[in-house]
N, C-alpha and C positions, 0 to 999 in steps of 0.2 A: 503494500500499499504505500502512498505517499507518504505517511508518517512515518513508516519503518525507514524509506530513502532518506528523509530527513534525518532521522536517528543515526543512521551509518553514517551520512555525510558529516553530520556536526557533533558527532562522537556518543556514541553509547558504548563503547568498547568492542564492538564487532568490526572485524577488519572487512575492507571494502574489497580486498582480493576477489573473492567468489562473483562479486557482482561484477567486477571488470572483467572477469574472466569470461563470463557470459555475454556482456555487451560488448567486448572485443571481438566476437564472431562477426558481427556486422561490419566489421572495417572495410570488408572488401566487397560488401554487398550494396554501396552506395552506388546509385544511378541517377542520373539527372536527366529526365526524359526532354526531347525537344520541345514538347508544347507543355506547359502548365498543367492544362486539362488531362494529361497523360499520366500524371503522378498519383501515387496512392500510399497511404499509411499502411505499415505491416507493424504487428506486435508479437507479443508471446506471452507466454505464462511460466513463471518461475517460483521454485520454491527452494528456501533455504533451510538447512538446520545448524544454526550458528554460521561458521563460515563455509560450510560443505553445501554444494549444490545438489539437491536430492531429486531435483525434477526440473527439467528444460524443455520446453516446446516453443517452436518459432513459427510464427504463421507464415505460410508459403504464399499466401495471396489474400486478397481482401476477401472477409467472410469465413475464412478459416481459423478455427481456435482449438484449443485444447478442448478434449473431451472433459466436461466438469465432473463425471462421475469418477473418472480416471484421476483426476486431480484430488477429489476428496478421498478416494481410496488410498491414494499415495500418502495424504495427509494423516489418514487415521492409521497406515502402516508404521508411518515414522514415530508418531506419538505412541503407538503400541510398544515399539521397540525400545523407545526411552523409559517407557515405564516398567520395563521387566527388570 
C-alpha cells in the first residue's frame, strides 16, 4: 500500500533492497510510443515478508492482473508458516 511504501522510504527499519529488486526489472521495459494515445500503464502485484519478496506478478498488458484468490492464498500460506 502507499503507507507501506512511505514507511519503507522514510524509515521503519525495513530495507528497500527487495523493493528495488522488483522494480528494477522494469528498467529495460521502458518504451515511448510514437503517439501519446498509444501509451498504456502497466502495474503488478507484490507481496513482501520483511525484506523477502514472496509473491511477484507483473501485468503483461492493460487489463491483466494477478489472480486475487492466488494472492490471498499466498498471504495465508506465508502467515501460517510464520505462526508455526
